[in-house]
C-alpha positions in Angstrom: -0.1 -0.2 -0.1 1.3 3.6 -1.3 2.3 5.7 1.7 0.4 9.1 2.3 2.9 11.7 2.1 1.4 13.4 5.2 2.1 10.2 7.0 5.9 10.3 5.5 6.6 13.5 6.2 5.8 12.6 10.1 8.2 10.3 9.9 11.0 12.4 8.9 10.6 14.8 11.5 9.8 12.4 14.0 13.6 10.7 13.0 15.1 14.7 13.3 13.8 14.5 16.7 15.5 10.9 17.5 18.7 12.1 15.8 19.0 15.5 18.1 17.4 18.2 15.2 16.0 21.5 17.0 13.5 21.8 14.8 13.3 20.8 11.6 11.1 20.6 8.4 10.1 17.5 5.5 9.2 18.2 2.3 7.7 14.8 0.2 7.0 14.6 -3.2 5.1 12.1 -5.6 5.5 12.3 -9.3 4.1 10.7 -12.4 4.6 11.8 -16.0 4.4 10.2 -19.1 4.9 11.8 -23.0 4.9 10.3 -26.2 7.2 11.6 -29.1 6.9 11.5 -32.8 8.9 12.1 -35.4 9.2 12.1 -39.2 5.7 10.3 -39.0 7.4 7.7 -36.5 7.2 6.9 -33.0 10.4 8.3 -31.5 9.7 8.2 -27.8 7.7 6.8 -25.2 8.6 7.5 -21.3 6.6 7.0 -18.3 8.6 7.9 -15.1 7.4 7.9 -12.0 9.5 9.1 -8.2 8.9 9.4 -5.2 11.1 12.1 -3.4 11.6 13.0 0.6 13.7 16.3 1.8 14.8 16.6 5.2 16.5 20.3 6.9 17.4 20.5 10.0 18.0 23.1 12.2 20.3 23.7 14.8 21.8 26.5 17.0 21.0 29.0 13.6 23.0 26.3 11.5 20.9 24.1 8.7 21.4 20.9 6.7 19.7 19.3 3.7 19.4 15.8 3.0 17.3 13.9 0.1 16.7 10.7 -0.8 14.3 8.6 -3.1 14.3 5.2 -0.8 11.7 6.3 2.6 12.2 2.7 4.6 12.9 3.2 8.2 16.4 2.8 7.8 16.9 5.2 5.2 14.7 7.6 7.0 17.3 7.4 10.0 20.5 7.5 8.5 18.9 10.8 6.5 18.2 12.9 10.0 21.4 11.7 11.5 23.5 12.6 8.6 21.6 15.9 8.5 22.1 17.1 12.2 25.8 16.2 11.7 26.1 18.2 8.8 24.1 20.9 10.5 27.1 20.9 13.5 29.6 21.6 11.1 27.7 23.7 8.8 28.6 28.1 9.4 26.2 29.5 11.6 24.0 31.8 10.6 21.3 34.0 12.4 18.9 34.5 10.0 17.6 30.8 9.3 14.8 29.5 10.8 11.3 28.2 10.7 8.1 30.3 10.8 6.8 31.5 14.2 3.6 29.2 14.5 1.4 32.4 14.2 2.6 32.9 10.8 2.2 29.7 9.8 -0.8 28.9 7.0 -4.3 27.0 8.9 -6.6 26.7 6.0 -7.0 27.3 2.4 -9.1 26.1 -0.1 -7.9 23.8 -2.8 -11.2 23.1 -4.3 -11.4 26.8 -5.1 -7.9 26.7 -7.0 -8.3 24.1 -9.2 -4.9 22.7 -9.3 -5.1 19.3 -10.9 -8.0 17.5 -13.4 -9.2 14.7 -11.5 -9.8 12.7 -14.2 -8.0 9.0 -15.3 -4.4 9.4 -16.5 -4.4 9.5 -20.2 -3.5 6.1 -21.9 -0.8 6.5 -24.1 -2.5 5.5 -27.3 -4.2 9.4 -26.3 -1.0 10.7 -26.2 0.2 9.5 -29.3 -2.9 10.7 -31.4 -2.5 14.2 -29.9 1.0 14.4 -31.0 -0.3 12.3 -34.7 -2.8 15.2 -35.2 -0.3 18.0 -34.4 2.2 16.8 -36.9 -0.3 16.1 -39.3 -1.5 19.3 -39.5 2.0 21.0 -39.6 2.5 19.1 -42.6 -0.5 19.8 -44.2 1.1 23.6 -45.0 3.1 22.6 -48.1 6.8 23.6 -47.5 6.9 22.3 -44.1 9.3 19.1 -44.0 9.3 17.6 -40.7 7.6 18.3 -38.1 8.4 16.7 -34.5 5.2 16.5 -32.2 5.0 15.3 -28.4 1.8 14.9 -25.8 2.7 14.8 -22.3 0.3 14.4 -18.9 1.9 14.7 -15.5 0.8 14.9 -12.0 2.3 15.3 -9.2 1.7 15.8 -4.8 3.6 17.7 -2.3 3.6 17.7 1.4 5.6 19.7 3.4 5.6 19.3 7.6 7.3 21.1 10.0 8.1 21.3 14.1 6.2 23.9 14.2 3.2 22.4 13.5 3.0 23.2 9.9 1.2 20.7 7.7 0.3 20.5 4.3 -0.1 19.7 0.8 -1.6 19.4 -2.9 -1.6 18.3 -6.2 -1.2 19.3 -9.3 -1.8 18.4 -13.1 -1.1 19.1 -16.9 -1.8 17.9 -20.1 0.2 19.6 -23.1 0.2 19.4 -26.7 3.6 21.0 -28.6 4.8 20.5 -32.1 8.5 21.9 -34.0 8.3 22.4 -37.6 11.3 22.4 -40.3 11.2 24.5 -43.6 13.6 25.3 -46.2 17.4 23.1 -46.0 20.8 23.8 -45.2 21.9 27.2 -44.5 18.4 28.6 -45.2 16.7 25.8 -43.1 14.2 27.7 -40.4 11.9 26.8 -37.7 9.6 27.7 -35.0 7.2 25.6 -32.8 3.9 26.2 -30.7 2.8 24.4 -27.7 -0.3 24.6 -25.1 -0.2 23.4 -21.5 -2.9 23.2 -19.6 -3.8 22.2 -15.8 -7.6 20.6 -17.1 -7.4 18.8 -20.0 -10.6 20.2 -21.3 -9.6 23.7 -21.9 -6.6 22.4 -24.0 -6.7 23.8 -27.7 -7.1 20.8 -30.2 -3.9 19.3 -31.6 -5.1 20.5 -35.0 -5.1 24.2 -34.1 -1.3 23.6 -32.6 0.4 21.6 -35.6 -1.0 24.2 -37.9 0.2 27.3 -35.7 3.3 25.8 -35.3 3.4 25.1 -39.4 2.5 28.5 -39.7 5.1 30.2 -37.9 8.3 27.6 -39.9 7.0 29.3 -43.2 6.8 32.6 -41.7 10.3 32.5 -40.9 11.6 31.4 -44.5 14.5 33.7 -46.1 15.3 34.9 -42.9 18.0 37.6 -43.3 20.0 39.7 -40.7 18.1 43.0 -40.1 20.3 46.4 -40.8 22.2 47.8 -37.7 21.1 51.5 -36.2 18.9 52.7 -33.0 14.6 51.3 -33.4 12.0 50.5 -31.4 11.7 46.7 -30.5 8.3 45.1 -29.9 8.9 42.0 -27.6 5.8 39.3 -29.0 3.2 37.9 -26.4 5.8 34.9 -26.3 8.7 35.8 -25.4 7.8 39.4 -23.5 7.7 37.9 -20.0 11.2 37.2 -20.1 11.7 40.6 -20.2 9.5 41.3 -17.0 12.0 38.3 -15.7 14.8 39.9 -15.0 12.6 43.3 -13.3 11.6 39.9 -11.4 15.4 38.9 -10.4 16.5 42.2 -9.6 13.6 42.3 -6.9 14.5 38.6 -5.4 15.8 39.2 -1.9 18.6 37.2 -2.1 20.0 39.2 -5.1 19.0 42.5 -2.6 20.4 41.3 0.1 24.0 40.6 -1.5 23.9 44.4 -2.6 24.0 42.5 -6.8 20.8 44.0 -8.1 20.6 46.9 -10.6 17.0 48.3 -8.4 19.0 47.8 -5.3 18.0 51.8 -4.0 14.8 51.9 -6.1 12.4 51.1 -3.4 9.9 53.2 -3.7 11.2 54.4 -6.6 9.7 54.2 -10.2 10.5 51.9 -12.3 7.5 51.3 -15.0 5.5 53.8 -16.7 2.8 55.0 -14.1 0.5 53.9 -15.5 1.3 50.2 -15.1 1.1 47.5 -12.6 3.4 44.4 -11.8 1.2 42.3 -9.6 1.3 38.1 -7.9 -1.3 36.1 -7.7 -0.4 32.9 -6.1 -4.1 32.3 -5.8 -5.5 32.6 -9.3 -7.7 29.5 -10.2 -7.1 27.4 -12.8 -3.1 28.0 -13.4 -0.4 25.7 -13.3 1.9 28.0 -10.5 -0.7 28.5 -8.1 0.1 27.7 -4.5 -2.2 27.8 -1.1 1.3 28.4 0.8 4.7 28.5 0.3 7.7 26.8 1.0 8.2 27.6 4.6 4.3 27.0 5.1 3.1 31.0 5.0 -0.2 31.5 3.7 -0.2 32.6 -0.1 -1.7 36.4 -1.0 -2.2 38.9 -4.1 0.4 41.3 -4.0 1.8 44.5 -6.3 5.8 44.5 -7.0 4.8 47.4 -9.0 1.8 49.4 -8.4 1.4 52.4 -10.9 4.9 52.1 -12.2 6.2 52.6 -8.1 8.7 49.7 -6.9 6.8 48.4 -4.1 9.0 45.8 -2.2 11.4 42.4 -2.8 9.8 39.3 -2.9 11.4 37.7 0.0 11.3 34.1 2.5 12.2 34.3 6.2 15.7 34.3 5.9 16.3 37.2 3.4 13.6 38.5 5.4 15.1 38.9 8.2 18.5 39.8 6.6 16.5 43.0 5.4 14.5 43.3 8.3 11.4 43.2 6.7 9.0 40.6 7.0 8.6 37.8 4.5 6.3 37.9 1.6 5.2 34.2 1.9 7.8 33.8 -1.7 9.7 31.2 -0.5 10.3 27.9 -2.9 12.3 24.8 -2.4 13.1 21.4 -3.3 13.7 18.5 -1.3 17.4 18.7 -1.9 17.9 22.6 -1.5 16.7 25.3 1.7 13.7 27.9 0.4 14.5 30.6 -1.6 12.7 33.2 -2.7 10.6 33.0 -5.7 7.7 34.1 -7.8 4.5 32.1 -8.7 2.1 33.9 -11.3 2.7 37.3 -12.0 0.3 40.4 -14.2 1.2 43.1 -16.0 -1.4 46.0 -16.9 -2.8 44.9 -19.8 -2.6 48.2 -22.4 -5.8 49.0 -25.2 -3.6 48.3 -28.5 -4.3 45.0 -29.9 -0.7 43.2 -30.9 -1.5 44.4 -35.0 -2.1 47.6 -33.7 1.4 48.3 -31.6 3.7 47.3 -34.8 1.4 49.9 -36.8 2.4 52.3 -33.7 5.7 51.2 -33.7 5.9 52.0 -37.7 9.9 50.7 -38.6 11.6 48.6 -36.1 11.6 45.3 -34.7 9.5 42.6 -33.8 10.9 39.9 -31.9 9.8 36.3 -31.9 12.8 34.5 -29.8 15.4 35.1 -27.5 18.9 33.4 -27.7 21.8 33.8 -25.0 22.2 36.5 -22.9 24.5 39.0 -21.6 22.5 41.0 -18.0 24.9 42.9 -15.7 23.0 42.5 -12.4 24.5 45.5 -11.1 24.5 48.3 -14.0 20.9 46.3 -16.1 23.2 47.0 -18.9 21.0 43.8 -21.2 22.7 42.1 -24.2 20.6 39.1 -26.2 20.6 37.6 -29.7 17.2 37.7 -31.3 15.2 36.9 -34.3 11.8 37.7 -36.0 10.6 39.9 -38.2 11.1 43.3 -40.0 8.6 45.8 -39.8 8.0 49.2 -42.6 5.4 51.4 -42.0 3.8 49.6 -40.0 4.2 46.0 -41.5 5.4 43.1 -41.1 7.9 43.2 -44.3 10.3 40.3 -43.4 11.7 37.4 -41.3 15.0 38.2 -39.8 17.9 36.4 -37.6 20.8 36.3 -36.5 20.9 39.8 -35.0 21.5 41.3 -31.0 19.1 43.9 -29.7 21.2 46.0 -26.7 20.0 48.8 -24.0 19.8 48.9 -20.3 17.0 47.4 -18.5 16.2 50.8 -16.2 15.8 52.7 -19.7 13.5 50.2 -21.5 10.8 49.4 -19.2 10.7 53.0 -18.3 9.5 53.1 -21.9 7.4 49.9 -22.0 3.9 50.0 -24.4 1.5 47.0 -24.0 -1.0 45.5 -25.9 -3.8 44.0 -25.1 -3.1 40.2 -25.9 -1.7 38.2 -22.6 -3.3 34.8 -22.4 -5.3 34.5 -19.5 -4.4 30.9 -18.9 -0.4 31.6 -18.5 1.4 32.1 -15.4 2.7 34.9 -16.1 0.6 37.3 -18.2 2.5 39.7 -20.1 1.6 40.9 -23.2 3.6 42.0 -26.1 5.6 45.1 -25.1 6.9 47.9 -27.1 10.1 49.4 -25.9 11.2 52.7 -27.5 15.1 52.8 -28.7 16.8 49.7 -28.6 20.7 49.2 -30.1 20.2 46.7 -32.9 23.3 44.8 -34.6 22.8 43.0 -37.7 24.3 43.2 -41.1 
């Protein structure tokens, strides 16, 4: 009989107490994943994996240590606890580590309201294969597509966290996805593009035909790509890649980065970092969204919060330890794995939408670059200097003129973020809802 995860975490805590830990928390994660890959109309790969991992963190006199394992026998659990205590006694002292005060921890939450998992049975491999084959066929229906790689996938994951401060809670989440990568051209003229969709509930997933058709259309649009001209131009980050731009802001306000003094925003708390009409909000309690969670990795209740409100930076992203270092309360943003202690991380984010469609934003830009893919990065975390490889489409007179590749876009994040003009095309099911973004005056290095 499969041991419930809550009972397993209690076994780990009991072992930690017996081994001499002053305080401890335990995390147990059980997961199942299934994927079917199709390539060149043939079954390329079929994989199914089941896993069980446990992690134990012990604390002794301002010192901590983490151990993890996939074996949960009594002997292994006892050895884990003894090893963790021995490691903690040799660890450097940190006055900021420690569990939450019992008054801080989450006591109740509405899992049903969050709708984190689809309770339908695990799909049969044949159903995932059919998804992949339909996506492949739809992409190949475009003349000029010579090859497609398509995948149908499913996963389910359960976790439970417990600690000696009295916290105990867990939840599960599921996902179903379809993706396709389409190829056109040959040799040095070969281009590729992709489409993919993931949902918590299988019933919400678009049809495989739609995914494949979109992948094929995107790949064909890339045919004949060439370098754009070098100069100073406006750039639109397509909705597919716009969240990566906001991720640099998230990194800059992460409590770990702030505590180290290594952020280009370290002196900007309470100052303007976005245009005055824009807010950037985190909401871990958004229903039917893959990254939602009722409590964080230290058992604190999560809540909606404005990271940036009306253009003003309102706070850092903190777990308990970084909050203590900065003499601020945790924002309930701890995330952790079975092998690592908590660290700050966000769940779901959303940037204020604009009033223009993507097409209207392109028309307003006039002449510049529409970026649909990014690769590599050179970001100076202290200054915000930014440089990335990019590809997409050149825009002339407000209309897409031709596809481009092998170019670099560069600027400074502080200046870039202050000029943002958002479209209204953010996809509502994504964890990070960020629309296409126009950035004024970036440096392009092309032909």
